[in-house]
N, C-alpha and C positions, 0 to 999 in steps of 0.2 A: 281279815278280808274274807268275805263270803261270795258265793256265786251270784248273789242278788245285789252286791255292792256296786255293780256297774251302773253308772248314771245314764239316763237317756238324754241325748242332746235336745235342747228346746228348739233350736232352729238349725237346719243343715244348710250351709252356704251353697250357692250355685257354683262357685269356683272352689270346690272342695279340694284340699290337698290330701295327699296320701299319708297313711300312717308312717311314722318315723321308725325306721329300722334302728334297733338299739345299737349304739356305737360300741365297737370292740372295747374301748377304754372303760366304758361303764360296766361291761360284762366281765371284765378281768380285774376289777378292783381287789386289792388284797383283803383277806378276811372272809368270814362266812356270810353268805347271802341268806335272807329269810325267804324261804319258798313255801307257798301254800298251793297244794294241788287242788284244782277245781276243774270240773267239766262243765262248760257253759256255752251254749250256742250263741254266737255273736255275728255281727256284720262288721267287716273291716274294710276300710277304704284303701284299695291297692290298685295300682295300674290304672288310675283314673276312674275307678268305679267301685261301688259297694258290692261285696260278695260275702256269702255266708261262710262261716268257719267255726272251728271249735277252739275256745280258749281252754288250755289245759293246766297252766301254771301261772300264778302271780309270783313275782320275785322282787324283793327290795334289796338291791345291791348294798354292800356294807358302806355306811356313811353317806348314802345318797338319799335325797328326799323324793326321788322318783320311783315309780313302780314300773317294771317291765313285765310283759306278758308273753308267754309262749302260745303261738297260734298255729293251727293246722288247717289248711284249706283244700288239700288234695292228698291222694295216697302216694304221690311221688316222694320217695325217701330223700331225694337231694334238693328238690325245689318246692315241695308242698308244705313247708312250715317255716317259721321264723320267730325271732324275738323282736318285740316292738316296744317303744316307749308308750306307756298307756296315756291316752288322751280321749276324753269323752267326745271330742269332735271327730275322731277317726275310728273309734272302736265303740260299739254299743251293743247291748243285748238284743237278741231276737225275742220278741214277746212270746211267752208260751201260749198254747191254744186255750186261753182261759174263758172262752165263751161257755155259756150254759149248755148243758146237754139237752137234746130235743125232748120235749114232753112226752111224745108218743113212743111206741115200741120201736126198737128193742131197748131204748135207754131209760124211758120213764123218768127223765129229769136227772139222771146220774150217769156220769161216765163210768165205764167199767175198766178195770185194769187189763193190761195186755195178757193174753192167755199163753202160758208156757206150754211148749210141746214136750212130752216125756222123752227123756234121753234115748230110751230104747226105740223110739219112733223116728229119731232124727240123728243119724250118724254125723260125725264131724264135717264141717264145710269142706268142699272139694272132693268128697268121697262118693257122692251119689251122681248118677248120670243126670244131666240137665241142670246142675248147679250153675248159678250165674253170679259171678263175683261182682261186688259193688263197693263203692265208697260213698255212701249217701247219708248226709246229716239228717237226723230225725228227732222228733219229740216222741218219747215213749212213756206211756202211763204205767207207773209202778207204785204199788202201795198207796194209791189215792192221790198221787202227785205226778206232774209232768217232769220227766228227767231228760236232760240233754243227752243224746245218744248218736250212735252210728250203726247203720245197716251195712254188713260186710258181705253177705251172701243171701240170695233168695233161691227158693226151691219150691217146686210143686210136687209133693210126694206121689200123687196119683191124679189122673185127670178129674176125678170126682172130689178131690180134697182141696181145701183152700191153700193159697200160697203161704209159705212160712218164711221168716226172715231171721238170720243169725245176727243178733244185735249186741252191741257193747254200750254200757253206760256207767256213769259214776266214776269217782276218783279211784275207787278200788277195782276198776275195770271189770265189773260184773258182765257176764255173757250168758246168753240163752237163745234158744230157738223160740220165736214167738209167732203167733198167728199174725200174718201181715194183712190186716183188715182195713187199713186206711183210717181207722178211728183211734185205736189205742197205740198204734205205731204209725206216726204221721211224718212222712218225708218232708224236709224243708227244701231240699233241692230236687228238681225234676229228675226222672230216671236218666241215668247216663251222664248227668252233669255233676261236676265235682266242685263247683263253686266259683 
């Protein structure tokens, strides 16, 4: 199972049902589950509406033909995540920003990768005055590809400098301060909204 294995539903019903929470009996079957860690921006139908979220784990419970997925939609450690039975009718990928880069400056037809801020210029999150904590799903351009990611803090080091964002992405939880330019770091959810 890969992060691109999520099918896109052909038609979304007007009377959409919510994603099915994985039953406890399915999650506690004896034996070893097959887990595949993946970070993939998705939309999940919950509480009567579609909302952006991050799929972090695919799991095949022992002896089950079903896949269940671990999904996070907010920073709330108690109510911001859950395990759901995977169905392409209630969980589908958020398309990456695959449009062509503008032909004119500064892109000249090629997207550039996110610019990392040197560590000596960006102390850890929460240690600088003016740090703004976030939990904002985002597409991040790394090594020529769009990665599903999360912005956890934003900061403006000085009035004349650009905003920077502390970002996480990938199954191995890579982190870095990146220039928050709206192009190589593209929020999926509006500022202050958690999905």
